[in-house]
C-alpha positions in Angstrom: 34.3 -59.9 24.9 33.0 -58.8 28.3 29.3 -58.0 29.1 30.3 -54.3 29.3 31.7 -54.4 25.7 28.6 -56.0 24.5 26.3 -53.4 26.3 28.1 -50.1 25.0 27.5 -50.7 21.2 23.8 -51.4 22.1 23.5 -48.3 24.1 25.2 -46.2 21.5 23.0 -47.4 18.8 19.7 -46.5 20.6 18.1 -43.3 19.8 18.3 -40.7 22.5 15.0 -40.2 24.4 13.4 -36.9 24.5 12.7 -35.1 27.8 9.4 -33.8 28.6 7.2 -36.6 27.0 6.2 -36.9 23.4 7.8 -34.9 20.7 4.5 -33.2 19.7 3.8 -31.8 23.1 7.4 -30.7 23.7 8.0 -29.1 20.3 4.5 -28.3 18.7 2.1 -27.1 21.3 4.0 -24.5 23.1 4.8 -22.4 20.0 1.2 -22.7 18.9 0.2 -21.6 22.5 2.3 -18.5 22.3 1.1 -17.4 18.8 -2.5 -18.4 19.5 -3.6 -14.8 20.4 -2.2 -13.5 17.1 -3.7 -16.5 15.2 -7.2 -16.0 16.8 -7.0 -12.2 16.1 -6.2 -12.8 12.3 -9.0 -15.3 12.1 -11.6 -13.3 13.8 -10.7 -9.8 12.3 -9.4 -10.8 8.8 -10.2 -14.4 7.7 -13.9 -14.5 9.0 -14.9 -11.1 7.5 -13.4 -12.1 4.1 -15.4 -15.4 4.2 -18.5 -13.6 5.4 -18.2 -10.9 2.6 -17.7 -13.6 0.0 -21.0 -15.3 1.2 -22.8 -12.0 1.2 -21.7 -11.4 -2.4 -24.0 -14.1 -3.5 -27.0 -12.8 -1.6 -29.5 -10.0 -1.9 -30.5 -8.0 1.2 -34.0 -6.9 1.9 -35.1 -3.4 2.7 -35.9 -4.3 6.3 -33.2 -6.8 6.7 -32.8 -10.4 5.9 -31.1 -11.9 2.8 -31.7 -14.4 0.1 -29.4 -16.4 -2.1 -29.1 -14.8 -5.5 -26.1 -16.7 -7.0 -23.9 -14.8 -9.3 -26.5 -11.9 -10.0 -24.4 -9.3 -8.1 -21.3 -10.2 -10.2 -23.3 -10.0 -13.4 -24.6 -6.6 -12.4 -21.1 -5.5 -11.3 -19.5 -6.3 -14.8 -22.3 -4.6 -16.6 -22.1 -1.4 -14.5 -20.1 1.4 -16.2 -19.5 3.0 -13.0 -17.3 0.0 -12.0 -15.0 0.6 -14.9 -14.9 4.3 -14.5 -14.0 3.9 -10.7 -11.4 1.3 -11.7 -9.8 3.7 -14.2 -9.8 6.6 -11.6 -8.2 4.3 -9.1 -5.4 3.3 -11.8 -4.9 7.0 -12.6 -4.4 7.7 -8.9 -2.1 4.8 -8.4 0.0 5.7 -11.5 0.4 9.3 -10.3 1.3 8.3 -6.7 3.8 5.8 -8.1 5.7 8.8 -9.7 6.6 9.7 -6.0 8.8 6.6 -5.8 11.6 7.7 -8.0 11.4 11.2 -6.4 11.6 9.5 -3.0 14.7 7.6 -4.2 16.4 10.9 -5.2 15.4 12.8 -2.0 16.6 9.9 0.2 19.9 9.7 -1.4 20.2 13.5 -1.2 19.4 13.5 2.5 22.0 10.7 2.9 24.8 12.9 1.7 27.6 12.8 4.3 27.9 16.0 6.2 24.5 17.5 5.2 23.3 19.8 8.0 19.8 19.5 9.3 19.2 16.2 7.5 17.1 14.8 10.4 15.0 18.0 10.4 14.3 17.6 6.8 13.3 13.9 7.1 10.8 14.9 9.8 9.3 17.6 7.6 8.8 15.1 4.8 7.4 12.4 7.2 4.8 14.7 8.9 2.2 14.5 6.2 2.2 10.8 6.3 1.5 10.6 10.0 -1.1 13.4 9.8 -4.8 12.5 9.7 -6.0 12.3 6.0 -9.0 14.6 7.0 -6.5 17.3 8.3 -4.5 17.0 5.2 -7.6 17.3 3.0 -8.8 20.4 4.8 -5.4 22.1 4.2 -5.5 21.2 0.6 -9.0 22.3 0.2 -7.9 25.8 1.1 -5.0 25.5 -1.4 -7.3 24.2 -4.2 -10.1 26.7 -3.6 -11.1 28.2 -6.9 -12.0 31.7 -5.5 -9.3 32.5 -2.9 -7.0 29.5 -2.9 -3.2 30.1 -2.8 -2.6 28.0 -5.9 -5.1 30.0 -8.2 -3.6 33.2 -6.8 -0.1 32.2 -7.9 -1.5 31.3 -11.4 -3.2 34.6 -11.5 0.1 36.4 -11.2 1.3 34.9 -14.4 -2.0 35.2 -16.3 -3.1 31.5 -16.2 -6.8 30.8 -16.0 -8.0 29.7 -12.6 -9.8 26.4 -12.6 -11.9 24.9 -9.9 -9.5 22.0 -9.1 -11.6 19.7 -7.0 -15.0 20.5 -8.6 -14.2 20.1 -12.2 -14.3 16.6 -13.9 -10.8 15.7 -15.1 -9.0 18.1 -12.8 -10.5 16.6 -9.6 -8.8 13.1 -9.8 -5.5 14.6 -10.7 -5.7 17.1 -7.9 -6.4 14.3 -5.3 -3.5 12.3 -6.8 -1.1 15.1 -6.3 -2.1 15.2 -2.6 -1.8 11.5 -2.3 1.7 11.6 -3.9 2.8 14.4 -1.4 1.4 12.6 1.6 3.1 9.3 0.7 6.5 10.8 -0.1 7.6 10.8 3.6 7.0 7.1 4.1 8.8 6.1 1.0 11.8 8.3 1.9 12.1 6.7 5.4 12.1 3.2 4.0 14.6 3.9 1.2 16.8 5.8 3.7 17.0 2.6 5.8 17.8 0.7 2.6 20.6 3.2 1.8 22.2 2.5 5.2 22.6 -1.2 4.1 24.7 -0.3 1.1 28.5 -0.7 2.0 30.4 2.6 1.8 33.4 0.7 0.4 31.4 0.5 -3.0 31.2 4.2 -3.2 34.8 4.7 -2.4 35.9 2.1 -5.1 33.6 3.8 -7.6 35.1 7.2 -6.6 38.7 5.8 -7.1 37.6 4.7 -10.5 36.7 8.3 -11.4 32.9 7.9 -11.2 31.0 11.1 -10.9 28.3 11.5 -8.2 25.6 10.8 -10.8 27.4 7.9 -12.1 27.7 6.5 -8.5 23.9 7.0 -8.0 23.1 5.2 -11.1 25.6 2.4 -10.9 25.8 1.7 -7.2 22.8 3.3 -5.3 19.9 2.4 -7.6 20.7 -1.3 -8.3 21.5 -2.0 -4.7 18.4 -0.3 -3.6 16.0 -2.1 -5.9 14.8 -4.6 -3.2 13.7 -1.7 -1.1 12.3 0.1 -4.2 10.2 -3.0 -4.9 8.8 -3.2 -1.3 7.9 0.5 -1.4 6.2 0.0 -4.8 4.1 -2.9 -3.6 3.1 -1.1 -0.4 2.2 2.0 -2.4 0.0 0.2 -4.9 -1.9 -1.6 -2.3 -2.6 1.5 -0.4 -3.5 3.4 -3.4 -6.1 0.8 -4.3 -7.8 1.5 -1.0 -8.2 5.3 -1.7 -11.3 6.6 0.1 -10.8 8.8 3.1 -8.6 11.5 1.3 -11.1 11.4 -1.6 -14.2 11.8 0.6 -12.7 14.5 2.8 -11.1 16.5 0.0 -14.1 16.5 -2.5 -17.2 15.6 -0.5 -20.0 13.2 -1.5 -22.1 16.0 -3.1 -19.2 17.3 -5.3 -20.4 17.6 -9.0 -17.1 16.0 -10.0 -17.5 13.0 -7.7 -19.4 10.7 -10.1 -16.5 11.0 -12.6 -13.8 10.9 -9.9 -14.8 8.1 -7.5 -12.5 5.3 -6.7 -13.3 1.7 -6.2 -13.6 2.0 -2.4 -15.8 4.9 -2.8 -17.9 3.0 -5.3 -18.2 0.3 -2.6 -19.3 2.8 0.0 -21.9 4.3 -2.4 -23.5 1.0 -3.0 -23.3 -0.4 0.5 -24.0 2.6 2.8 -25.8 5.1 0.5 -27.9 2.8 -1.9 -28.3 0.2 0.7 -27.2 -2.7 -1.6 -25.1 -4.8 0.8 -24.9 -7.9 -1.5 -23.8 -5.8 -4.5 -21.3 -3.9 -2.2 -19.9 -7.3 -1.0 -19.4 -8.2 -4.6 -17.4 -4.9 -5.1 -15.3 -5.6 -2.1 -14.4 -9.1 -3.4 -13.5 -7.6 -6.8 -11.2 -5.1 -5.1 -9.6 -7.9 -3.0 -9.1 -9.9 -6.2 -7.6 -6.9 -8.2 -5.1 -6.1 -5.5 -4.1 -9.7 -5.3 -3.6 -9.9 -9.1 -1.7 -6.6 -9.3 0.6 -7.7 -6.4 1.2 -11.2 -8.1 2.1 -9.4 -11.4 4.6 -7.2 -9.4 6.2 -10.3 -7.7 6.4 -11.9 -11.3 8.1 -8.7 -12.8 10.4 -8.1 -9.9 12.7 -11.0 -11.1 13.7 -8.8 -14.2 14.8 -5.7 -12.3 15.3 -6.3 -8.7 18.9 -7.1 -7.8 19.7 -10.3 -5.9 21.7 -8.8 -3.0 
């Protein structure tokens, strides 16, 4: 065997050397360098405030500043406060009513996706406008609609002889009235996302179902809804998270001095009341952590339950 024959197997068996130095520098640092601005932004504006709020929830702030460690006193006061449970119930009521808009958005998105429908893009824009509008502007319009003396809603009710309630200043009516506005304003976002999901459904499935004699309603139930369940799940999760953060719409629509506000406040308004009105920053931090944990638990439950009804497509 020649010297060349002996050298070739040894060269072939050696691992190839990497170019550009060590593997860490060539493969690891450059990607980290490019995503570093995003990671720094997340750490500064998200992670650090969460950690700081968590620490503040174990402290008591003085009237003129300063703070002292108080252990779990804020959490004990929170679970003993009846307003916490009433605000939680109001938030759950608002979330449940807004979630009723998801099946309505599925039906409207499928309707606007009908082949040959004229002005479909115009209708989508009309439904999407309330979502991009400022919540304060939306609240001002609906305050005129809900006005107990000269609102258009009560005017319509008077035509058929129904008593005219004061929608946003009557306990019991107020949270339902706010929830209807929330449902209306979130409908456009849900429709746009669901319309994108409808575009991903192969048209051959509808053609096969039509050849089998399936009616439009049957095609909607057997083809559209099952294949749209991943998108419906996404819309549901986003809707629940945003509903638990109800504040600006409630504040602008009802106002802090509304007589129905104590029985209609949400969790975030409860946090605002404690931290910025009553000047109890430590207690407000405990409320914020409780909201954070509740959103996490509800989202976890949704992800657990989605295995039972979301199609694997």
